[in-house]
OpenMM code with the backbone's topology and positions (N, CA, C; nanometers):
from openmm import Vec3, app, unit

residues = "MET SER LYS PRO THR PRO LYS PRO ILE SER TYR ALA GLY THR PHE GLU ARG SER MET ASP VAL LYS ASN ARG VAL THR ILE PRO ALA ALA TRP LEU ASN GLY GLY PRO ASP ALA PHE HIS ALA ILE PRO GLY PRO THR GLY ASP CYS LEU ILE VAL MET PRO PRO GLU GLU PHE ASP SER ILE GLU SER ARG ILE GLU GLN SER GLY ALA PRO ALA PRO GLU ARG ARG LYS ALA ILE ARG GLN PHE TYR SER GLN ALA ARG ALA ILE SER ALA ASP SER ASN GLY ARG ILE LEU LEU PRO ASP ASP HIS CYS ASP SER VAL LYS LEU LYS GLY GLU VAL VAL LEU VAL GLY GLY ARG SER ARG PHE GLU ILE TRP ASN ALA LYS ARG TRP ALA ALA VAL SER ALA GLU GLU SER PRO SER TYR ARG GLN VAL ALA GLU LEU ILE GLY LEU".split()
positions = [
    Vec3(4.8469, -3.4878, 3.8558),
    Vec3(4.7670, -3.3683, 3.8321),
    Vec3(4.7736, -3.3337, 3.6845),
    Vec3(4.6572, -3.3093, 3.6239),
    Vec3(4.6551, -3.2802, 3.4810),
    Vec3(4.6928, -3.1356, 3.4553),
    Vec3(4.7495, -3.1154, 3.3385),
    Vec3(4.7914, -2.9823, 3.2960),
    Vec3(4.6684, -2.9037, 3.2502),
    Vec3(4.6524, -2.7776, 3.2943),
    Vec3(4.5346, -2.7016, 3.2523),
    Vec3(4.5380, -2.6760, 3.1016),
    Vec3(4.4199, -2.6742, 3.0414),
    Vec3(4.4088, -2.6438, 2.8997),
    Vec3(4.4388, -2.4965, 2.8786),
    Vec3(4.5322, -2.4650, 2.7865),
    Vec3(4.5641, -2.3237, 2.7651),
    Vec3(4.4459, -2.2479, 2.7064),
    Vec3(4.4322, -2.1236, 2.7478),
    Vec3(4.3264, -2.0373, 2.6963),
    Vec3(4.3582, -2.0055, 2.5492),
    Vec3(4.2567, -2.0114, 2.4619),
    Vec3(4.2832, -1.9800, 2.3212),
    Vec3(4.3350, -1.8370, 2.3063),
    Vec3(4.4268, -1.8194, 2.2156),
    Vec3(4.4816, -1.6877, 2.1869),
    Vec3(4.3785, -1.6091, 2.1057),
    Vec3(4.3613, -1.4836, 2.1390),
    Vec3(4.2785, -1.3952, 2.0589),
    Vec3(4.3736, -1.3020, 1.9856),
    Vec3(4.3787, -1.3162, 1.8544),
    Vec3(4.4702, -1.2350, 1.7739),
    Vec3(4.4093, -1.0966, 1.7571),
    Vec3(4.4644, -1.0000, 1.8289),
    Vec3(4.4134, -0.8637, 1.8248),
    Vec3(4.5299, -0.7676, 1.8079),
    Vec3(4.5052, -0.6590, 1.7385),
    Vec3(4.6065, -0.5574, 1.7192),
    Vec3(4.6572, -0.5558, 1.5763),
    Vec3(4.7366, -0.4555, 1.5487),
    Vec3(4.8006, -0.4374, 1.4186),
    Vec3(4.9479, -0.4143, 1.4452),
    Vec3(5.0313, -0.4903, 1.3778),
    Vec3(5.1756, -0.4848, 1.4021),
    Vec3(5.2513, -0.4714, 1.2712),
    Vec3(5.3322, -0.3675, 1.2615),
    Vec3(5.4160, -0.3470, 1.1435),
    Vec3(5.5437, -0.4271, 1.1615),
    Vec3(5.5823, -0.4985, 1.0575),
    Vec3(5.7006, -0.5829, 1.0612),
    Vec3(5.7757, -0.5721, 0.9293),
    Vec3(5.9017, -0.6123, 0.9332),
    Vec3(5.9818, -0.6252, 0.8118),
    Vec3(6.0070, -0.7726, 0.7877),
    Vec3(5.9787, -0.8170, 0.6675),
    Vec3(6.0120, -0.9544, 0.6293),
    Vec3(6.1586, -0.9559, 0.5898),
    Vec3(6.2287, -1.0611, 0.6295),
    Vec3(6.3673, -1.0699, 0.5866),
    Vec3(6.3746, -1.1318, 0.4471),
    Vec3(6.4946, -1.1448, 0.3935),
    Vec3(6.5107, -1.1944, 0.2572),
    Vec3(6.4689, -1.3401, 0.2416),
    Vec3(6.4566, -1.4134, 0.3526),
    Vec3(6.4119, -1.5523, 0.3479),
    Vec3(6.2605, -1.5654, 0.3673),
    Vec3(6.1894, -1.4522, 0.3690),
    Vec3(6.0437, -1.4470, 0.3891),
    Vec3(6.0031, -1.4856, 0.5309),
    Vec3(6.0876, -1.4510, 0.6281),
    Vec3(6.0508, -1.4751, 0.7675),
    Vec3(5.9979, -1.3458, 0.8270),
    Vec3(5.8945, -1.3615, 0.9105),
    Vec3(5.8362, -1.2465, 0.9791),
    Vec3(5.8125, -1.2860, 1.1245),
    Vec3(5.8362, -1.1923, 1.2141),
    Vec3(5.8222, -1.2189, 1.3566),
    Vec3(5.6782, -1.1968, 1.4009),
    Vec3(5.6271, -1.2962, 1.4710),
    Vec3(5.4917, -1.2911, 1.5253),
    Vec3(5.4966, -1.2168, 1.6593),
    Vec3(5.3980, -1.1336, 1.6918),
    Vec3(5.3962, -1.0689, 1.8231),
    Vec3(5.4018, -1.1726, 1.9355),
    Vec3(5.4803, -1.1448, 2.0364),
    Vec3(5.4975, -1.2391, 2.1482),
    Vec3(5.3639, -1.2764, 2.2119),
    Vec3(5.2726, -1.1812, 2.2245),
    Vec3(5.1420, -1.2092, 2.2855),
    Vec3(5.0629, -1.3105, 2.2038),
    Vec3(5.0899, -1.3191, 2.0749),
    Vec3(5.0196, -1.4134, 1.9894),
    Vec3(5.0779, -1.5541, 2.0002),
    Vec3(5.1946, -1.5659, 2.0588),
    Vec3(5.2581, -1.6968, 2.0752),
    Vec3(5.2589, -1.7428, 2.2199),
    Vec3(5.2496, -1.6513, 2.3129),
    Vec3(5.2619, -1.6816, 2.4557),
    Vec3(5.1589, -1.7835, 2.5021),
    Vec3(5.2035, -1.9067, 2.5193),
    Vec3(5.1145, -2.0118, 2.5667),
    Vec3(5.0235, -2.0685, 2.4605),
    Vec3(5.0301, -2.0149, 2.3406),
    Vec3(4.9434, -2.0624, 2.2334),
    Vec3(5.0187, -2.1502, 2.1364),
    Vec3(4.9593, -2.1732, 2.0228),
    Vec3(5.0233, -2.2621, 1.9260),
    Vec3(5.1447, -2.1964, 1.8613),
    Vec3(5.2382, -2.2811, 1.8203),
    Vec3(5.3492, -2.2301, 1.7403),
    Vec3(5.3414, -2.2900, 1.6004),
    Vec3(5.2371, -2.3670, 1.5754),
    Vec3(5.2118, -2.4242, 1.4428),
    Vec3(5.0877, -2.3580, 1.3847),
    Vec3(5.0935, -2.3300, 1.2565),
    Vec3(4.9852, -2.2605, 1.1890),
    Vec3(4.9671, -2.3181, 1.0493),
    Vec3(4.8620, -2.2742, 0.9830),
    Vec3(4.8430, -2.2976, 0.8409),
    Vec3(4.8248, -2.1612, 0.7766),
    Vec3(4.8829, -2.1452, 0.6593),
    Vec3(4.8716, -2.0193, 0.5857),
    Vec3(4.8071, -2.0471, 0.4510),
    Vec3(4.7222, -1.9546, 0.4097),
    Vec3(4.6549, -1.9654, 0.2805),
    Vec3(4.6279, -1.8247, 0.2281),
    Vec3(4.6496, -1.8028, 0.0991),
    Vec3(4.6133, -1.6713, 0.0449),
    Vec3(4.4634, -1.6489, 0.0604),
    Vec3(4.4255, -1.5275, 0.0953),
    Vec3(4.2840, -1.4942, 0.1054),
    Vec3(4.2165, -1.5135, -0.0291),
    Vec3(4.0877, -1.5446, -0.0303),
    Vec3(4.0166, -1.5715, -0.1558),
    Vec3(4.0212, -1.4566, -0.2554),
    Vec3(4.0359, -1.3331, -0.2044),
    Vec3(4.0427, -1.2178, -0.2951),
    Vec3(4.1858, -1.1853, -0.3367),
    Vec3(4.2836, -1.2574, -0.2787),
    Vec3(4.4231, -1.2361, -0.3152),
    Vec3(4.4869, -1.1133, -0.2533),
    Vec3(4.4214, -1.0542, -0.1526),
    Vec3(4.4729, -0.9322, -0.0912),
    Vec3(4.5736, -0.9563, 0.0197),
    Vec3(4.5627, -1.0691, 0.0899),
    Vec3(4.6461, -1.0926, 0.2063),
    Vec3(4.6670, -1.2417, 0.2265),
    Vec3(4.7544, -1.2739, 0.3195),
    Vec3(4.7778, -1.4116, 0.3588),
    Vec3(4.7045, -1.4341, 0.4904),
    Vec3(4.6201, -1.5372, 0.4959),
    Vec3(4.5474, -1.5699, 0.6183),
    Vec3(4.6279, -1.6770, 0.6921),
    Vec3(4.6528, -1.6523, 0.8207),
    Vec3(4.7283, -1.7470, 0.9033),
    Vec3(4.6377, -1.7892, 1.0184),
    Vec3(4.6240, -1.9209, 1.0360),
    Vec3(4.5329, -1.9701, 1.1394),
    Vec3(4.5952, -2.0851, 1.2168),
    Vec3(4.5610, -2.0911, 1.3459),
    Vec3(4.6078, -2.2039, 1.4277),
    Vec3(4.5332, -2.3308, 1.3884),
    Vec3(4.5800, -2.4464, 1.4354),
    Vec3(4.5183, -2.5737, 1.3961),
    Vec3(4.3682, -2.5814, 1.4196),
    Vec3(4.3174, -2.5300, 1.5311),
    Vec3(4.1748, -2.5400, 1.5604),
    Vec3(4.0914, -2.4670, 1.4551),
    Vec3(4.1342, -2.3495, 1.4170),
    Vec3(4.0618, -2.2722, 1.3149),
    Vec3(4.0710, -2.3435, 1.1799),
    Vec3(4.1909, -2.3883, 1.1453),
    Vec3(4.2109, -2.4586, 1.0184),
    Vec3(4.1227, -2.5830, 1.0107),
    Vec3(4.1181, -2.6582, 1.1204),
    Vec3(4.0411, -2.7823, 1.1234),
    Vec3(3.8903, -2.7582, 1.1112),
    Vec3(3.8441, -2.6394, 1.1441),
    Vec3(3.7004, -2.6107, 1.1387),
    Vec3(3.6517, -2.5712, 1.0000),
    Vec3(3.7424, -2.5421, 0.9089),
    Vec3(3.7021, -2.4882, 0.7791),
    Vec3(3.6188, -2.5872, 0.6978),
    Vec3(3.6604, -2.7137, 0.6913),
    Vec3(3.5869, -2.8099, 0.6099),
    Vec3(3.4414, -2.8216, 0.6561),
    Vec3(3.4198, -2.8320, 0.7857),
    Vec3(3.2814, -2.8443, 0.8327),
    Vec3(3.2033, -2.7159, 0.8057),
    Vec3(3.2693, -2.6018, 0.8127),
    Vec3(3.2006, -2.4767, 0.7818),
    Vec3(3.1615, -2.4700, 0.6342),
    Vec3(3.2489, -2.5225, 0.5487),
    Vec3(3.2146, -2.5284, 0.4060),
    Vec3(3.0973, -2.6233, 0.3854),
    Vec3(3.1029, -2.7401, 0.4499),
    Vec3(2.9955, -2.8390, 0.4359),
    Vec3(2.8615, -2.7842, 0.4850),
    Vec3(2.8626, -2.6995, 0.5855),
    Vec3(2.7400, -2.6434, 0.6427),
    Vec3(2.6973, -2.5120, 0.5768),
    Vec3(2.7697, -2.4701, 0.4749),
    Vec3(2.7468, -2.3386, 0.4145),
    Vec3(2.6166, -2.3270, 0.3365),
    Vec3(2.5595, -2.4383, 0.2964),
    Vec3(2.4388, -2.4322, 0.2151),
    Vec3(2.4694, -2.4263, 0.0660),
    Vec3(2.5953, -2.4202, 0.0296),
    Vec3(2.6327, -2.4209, -0.1122),
    Vec3(2.6028, -2.5585, -0.1703),
    Vec3(2.5758, -2.5653, -0.3001),
    Vec3(2.5516, -2.6959, -0.3631),
    Vec3(2.6744, -2.7872, -0.3478),
    Vec3(2.6502, -2.9182, -0.3438),
    Vec3(2.7575, -3.0162, -0.3208),
    Vec3(2.8763, -3.0001, -0.4156),
    Vec3(2.8547, -2.9796, -0.5458),
    Vec3(2.9718, -2.9636, -0.6340),
    Vec3(3.0561, -2.8404, -0.5976),
    Vec3(2.9896, -2.7333, -0.5560),
    Vec3(3.0616, -2.6116, -0.5176),
    Vec3(3.1379, -2.6323, -0.3870),
    Vec3(3.0785, -2.7051, -0.2949),
    Vec3(3.1475, -2.7351, -0.1681),
    Vec3(3.2730, -2.8167, -0.1950),
    Vec3(3.2634, -2.9186, -0.2817),
    Vec3(3.3812, -3.0005, -0.3137),
    Vec3(3.4910, -2.9155, -0.3754),
    Vec3(3.4539, -2.8254, -0.4656),
    Vec3(3.5526, -2.7372, -0.5291),
    Vec3(3.6178, -2.6459, -0.4254),
    Vec3(3.5379, -2.5920, -0.3352),
    Vec3(3.5918, -2.5026, -0.2319),
    Vec3(3.6883, -2.5777, -0.1403),
    Vec3(3.6503, -2.6970, -0.0991),
    Vec3(3.7381, -2.7776, -0.0132),
    Vec3(3.8687, -2.8085, -0.0857),
    Vec3(3.8580, -2.8470, -0.2121),
    Vec3(3.9774, -2.8775, -0.2914),
    Vec3(4.0688, -2.7548, -0.3007),
    Vec3(4.0121, -2.6411, -0.3337),
    Vec3(4.0927, -2.5201, -0.3468),
    Vec3(4.1566, -2.4795, -0.2134),
    Vec3(4.0775, -2.4872, -0.1075),
    Vec3(4.1285, -2.4478, 0.0233),
    Vec3(4.2489, -2.5331, 0.0624),
    Vec3(4.2327, -2.6647, 0.0584),
    Vec3(4.3410, -2.7528, 0.1025),
    Vec3(4.4593, -2.7535, 0.0064),
    Vec3(4.4358, -2.7325, -0.1217),
    Vec3(4.5475, -2.7314, -0.2163),
    Vec3(4.6349, -2.6074, -0.1999),
    Vec3(4.5774, -2.4992, -0.1481),
    Vec3(4.6530, -2.3752, -0.1314),
    Vec3(4.7132, -2.3599, 0.0080),
    Vec3(4.6658, -2.4379, 0.1044),
    Vec3(4.7118, -2.4246, 0.2437),
    Vec3(4.8530, -2.4827, 0.2596),
    Vec3(4.9315, -2.4189, 0.3442),
    Vec3(5.0662, -2.4668, 0.3763),
    Vec3(5.0836, -2.4653, 0.5281),
    Vec3(5.1429, -2.5718, 0.5806),
    Vec3(5.1752, -2.5767, 0.7232),
    Vec3(5.3007, -2.4932, 0.7465),
    Vec3(5.2960, -2.4086, 0.8491),
    Vec3(5.4113, -2.3280, 0.8872),
    Vec3(5.4218, -2.3317, 1.0396),
    Vec3(5.5385, -2.3012, 1.0914),
    Vec3(5.5533, -2.2989, 1.2373),
    Vec3(5.6512, -2.1894, 1.2773),
    Vec3(5.6351, -2.1445, 1.4002),
    Vec3(5.7233, -2.0407, 1.4536),
    Vec3(5.8529, -2.1057, 1.5017),
    Vec3(5.9651, -2.0408, 1.4741),
    Vec3(6.0926, -2.0911, 1.5231),
    Vec3(6.1162, -2.0395, 1.6652),
    Vec3(6.2306, -2.0676, 1.7213),
    Vec3(6.2593, -2.0288, 1.8596),
    Vec3(6.2652, -1.8775, 1.8789),
    Vec3(6.2766, -1.8030, 1.7695),
    Vec3(6.2769, -1.6566, 1.7762),
    Vec3(6.1400, -1.5963, 1.7469),
    Vec3(6.0375, -1.6824, 1.7346),
    Vec3(5.9027, -1.6326, 1.7097),
    Vec3(5.8771, -1.5906, 1.5667),
    Vec3(5.9581, -1.6416, 1.4734),
    Vec3(5.9408, -1.6065, 1.3322),
    Vec3(5.8738, -1.7218, 1.2581),
    Vec3(5.7901, -1.6859, 1.1617),
    Vec3(5.7347, -1.7862, 1.0718),
    Vec3(5.7940, -1.7634, 0.9339),
    Vec3(5.8176, -1.8735, 0.8646),
    Vec3(5.8708, -1.8701, 0.7288),
    Vec3(5.7534, -1.8812, 0.6329),
    Vec3(5.7330, -1.7775, 0.5541),
    Vec3(5.6204, -1.7740, 0.4617),
    Vec3(5.6602, -1.8350, 0.3282),
    Vec3(5.5752, -1.9202, 0.2710),
    Vec3(5.6077, -1.9837, 0.1429),
    Vec3(5.6241, -1.8803, 0.0309),
    Vec3(5.7238, -1.9032, -0.0537),
    Vec3(5.7510, -1.8114, -0.1650),
    Vec3(5.6284, -1.7882, -0.2523),
    Vec3(5.5577, -1.8968, -0.2876),
    Vec3(5.4431, -1.8809, -0.3770),
    Vec3(5.3327, -1.7979, -0.3127),
    Vec3(5.3147, -1.8106, -0.1819),
    Vec3(5.2147, -1.7281, -0.1130),
    Vec3(5.2566, -1.5813, -0.1133),
    Vec3(5.3834, -1.5567, -0.0855),
    Vec3(5.4319, -1.4180, -0.0845),
    Vec3(5.4154, -1.3540, -0.2223),
    Vec3(5.4464, -1.4296, -0.3260),
    Vec3(5.4305, -1.3781, -0.4622),
    Vec3(5.2841, -1.3488, -0.4936),
    Vec3(5.1947, -1.4394, -0.4539),
    Vec3(5.0538, -1.4238, -0.4917),
    Vec3(4.9863, -1.3049, -0.4241),
    Vec3(5.0298, -1.2692, -0.3030),
    Vec3(4.9674, -1.1552, -0.2343),
    Vec3(5.0627, -1.0356, -0.2212),
    Vec3(5.1736, -1.0427, -0.2927),
    Vec3(5.2695, -0.9317, -0.3025),
    Vec3(5.3280, -0.8915, -0.1666),
    Vec3(5.3756, -0.9923, -0.0926),
    Vec3(5.4407, -0.9655, 0.0358),
    Vec3(5.5913, -0.9605, 0.0150),
    Vec3(5.6491, -0.8487, 0.0550),
    Vec3(5.7939, -0.8321, 0.0482),
    Vec3(5.8281, -0.7077, 0.1278),
    Vec3(5.9344, -0.7133, 0.2027),
    Vec3(5.9770, -0.5955, 0.2783),
    Vec3(5.8831, -0.5656, 0.3937),
    Vec3(5.8180, -0.4509, 0.3880),
    Vec3(5.7310, -0.4065, 0.4965),
    Vec3(5.5938, -0.4727, 0.4859),
    Vec3(5.5521, -0.5353, 0.5962),
    Vec3(5.4222, -0.6016, 0.6030),
    Vec3(5.3511, -0.5601, 0.7309),
    Vec3(5.2227, -0.5895, 0.7368),
    Vec3(5.1438, -0.5591, 0.8557),
    Vec3(5.0692, -0.6860, 0.8956),
    Vec3(5.0814, -0.7226, 1.0226),
    Vec3(5.0064, -0.8346, 1.0791),
    Vec3(4.8807, -0.7760, 1.1422),
    Vec3(4.7652, -0.8259, 1.1001),
    Vec3(4.6370, -0.7709, 1.1423),
    Vec3(4.5584, -0.8794, 1.2154),
    Vec3(4.5274, -0.8532, 1.3417),
    Vec3(4.4516, -0.9496, 1.4199),
    Vec3(4.3110, -0.9659, 1.3684),
    Vec3(4.2614, -1.0886, 1.3777),
    Vec3(4.1254, -1.1200, 1.3346),
    Vec3(4.0584, -1.2174, 1.4307),
    Vec3(4.0865, -1.2036, 1.5588),
    Vec3(4.0348, -1.2843, 1.6696),
    Vec3(4.0851, -1.4273, 1.6667),
    Vec3(4.0318, -1.5151, 1.5816),
    Vec3(4.0733, -1.6559, 1.5810),
    Vec3(4.1800, -1.6855, 1.4762),
    Vec3(4.2201, -1.5838, 1.4031),
    Vec3(4.3263, -1.5958, 1.3021),
    Vec3(4.3818, -1.4571, 1.2776),
    Vec3(4.4876, -1.4504, 1.1995),
    Vec3(4.5400, -1.3187, 1.1648),
    Vec3(4.5757, -1.3153, 1.0175),
    Vec3(4.5946, -1.1943, 0.9682),
    Vec3(4.6263, -1.1737, 0.8270),
    Vec3(4.7597, -1.1027, 0.8162),
    Vec3(4.8290, -1.1297, 0.7073),
    Vec3(4.9537, -1.0596, 0.6778),
    Vec3(4.9325, -0.9876, 0.5456),
    Vec3(4.9501, -0.8555, 0.5513),
    Vec3(4.9244, -0.7683, 0.4372),
    Vec3(5.0514, -0.6986, 0.3920),
    Vec3(5.0592, -0.6685, 0.2648),
    Vec3(5.1567, -0.5742, 0.2129),
    Vec3(5.1235, -0.4412, 0.2813),
    Vec3(5.2234, -0.3717, 0.3365),
    Vec3(5.1980, -0.2514, 0.4168),
    Vec3(5.1220, -0.1438, 0.3397),
    Vec3(5.1580, -0.1203, 0.2155),
    Vec3(5.0895, -0.0171, 0.1375),
    Vec3(4.9455, -0.0575, 0.1085),
    Vec3(4.9249, -0.1834, 0.0762),
    Vec3(4.7894, -0.2311, 0.0483),
    Vec3(4.7037, -0.2232, 0.1744),
    Vec3(4.7612, -0.2589, 0.2908),
    Vec3(4.6852, -0.2509, 0.4153),
    Vec3(4.6434, -0.1071, 0.4461),
    Vec3(4.7325, -0.0122, 0.4237),
    Vec3(4.6996, 0.1286, 0.4503),
    Vec3(4.5787, 0.1706, 0.3669),
    Vec3(4.5757, 0.1305, 0.2404),
    Vec3(4.4635, 0.1664, 0.1531),
    Vec3(4.3346, 0.0969, 0.1971),
    Vec3(4.3426, -0.0326, 0.2264),
    Vec3(4.2241, -0.1089, 0.2671),
    Vec3(4.1711, -0.0590, 0.4009),
    Vec3(4.2601, -0.0312, 0.4944),
    Vec3(4.2191, 0.0172, 0.6255),
    Vec3(4.1435, 0.1497, 0.6139),
    Vec3(4.1956, 0.2405, 0.5325),
    Vec3(4.1284, 0.3694, 0.5122),
    Vec3(3.9924, 0.3491, 0.4444),
    Vec3(3.9875, 0.2571, 0.3495),
    Vec3(3.8642, 0.2275, 0.2771),
    Vec3(3.7575, 0.1668, 0.3684),
    Vec3(3.7996, 0.0831, 0.4637),
    Vec3(3.7061, 0.0143, 0.5524),
    Vec3(3.6645, 0.0974, 0.6737),
    Vec3(3.7342, 0.2036, 0.7021),
    Vec3(3.7095, 0.2827, 0.8221),
    Vec3(3.5649, 0.3338, 0.8327),
    Vec3(3.5047, 0.3870, 0.7259),
    Vec3(3.3655, 0.4326, 0.7381),
    Vec3(3.2684, 0.3193, 0.7736),
    Vec3(3.2900, 0.2015, 0.7182),
    Vec3(3.2031, 0.0869, 0.7508),
    Vec3(3.2165, 0.0508, 0.8971),
    Vec3(3.3399, 0.0500, 0.9475),
    Vec3(3.3620, 0.0182, 1.0882),
    Vec3(3.2904, 0.1207, 1.1775),
    Vec3(3.3063, 0.2476, 1.1458),
    Vec3(3.2404, 0.3521, 1.2270),
    Vec3(3.0893, 0.3353, 1.2266),
    Vec3(3.0337, 0.3018, 1.1110),
    Vec3(2.8887, 0.2841, 1.1009),
    Vec3(2.8416, 0.1677, 1.1875),
    Vec3(2.9085, 0.0545, 1.1783),
    Vec3(2.8698, -0.0627, 1.2578),
    Vec3(2.8947, -0.0362, 1.4061),
    Vec3(3.0049, 0.0282, 1.4396),
    Vec3(3.0349, 0.0592, 1.5794),
    Vec3(2.9245, 0.1470, 1.6395),
    Vec3(2.8771, 0.2420, 1.5628),
    Vec3(2.7686, 0.3277, 1.6105),
    Vec3(2.6397, 0.2466, 1.6296),
    Vec3(2.6113, 0.1553, 1.5375),
    Vec3(2.4905, 0.0734, 1.5486),
    Vec3(2.4896, -0.0150, 1.6741),
    Vec3(2.6072, -0.0615, 1.7152),
    Vec3(2.6134, -0.1480, 1.8328),
    Vec3(2.6451, -0.0711, 1.9611),
    Vec3(2.6577, 0.0599, 1.9513),
    Vec3(2.6814, 0.1427, 2.0682),
    Vec3(2.8239, 0.1358, 2.1222),
    Vec3(2.9180, 0.1135, 2.0354),
    Vec3(3.0591, 0.1045, 2.0775),
    Vec3(3.1161, 0.2423, 2.1017),
] * unit.nanometer
topology = app.Topology()
chain = topology.addChain("A")
for resn in residues:
    res = topology.addResidue(resn, chain)
    for name in ("N", "CA", "C"):
        topology.addAtom(name, app.Element.getBySymbol(name[0]), res)
């Protein structure tokens, strides 16, 4: 009898966490339960947060870049930058991921952080920066929510 294919995890919610001195942060149990324990991390293009994605999401990026409509030289540059900045990470038996030092430095992660669900991936933000961005984005969310009847 074949093993059923696990349902993809939907990363939803906002979770406040403390990073330890080794740059480890605990992933919410619901985000690991039956899902992947291996991820790829890359600083967001704007440098505001660290984007963490499971293998399926990571593997789809190159084709999405290729299909973007950008000119070929720009696509090659984007692919090069994306893969050169990506790092493989995995959750340990305690559900913690070890974040690369250079990534933490580039997006200013230390101490208090916030894990923010993004459906097929999640982001890790500096807690103070997330509070400011969340407040800034709230009016846009309300406007779109009203347009779709949420």
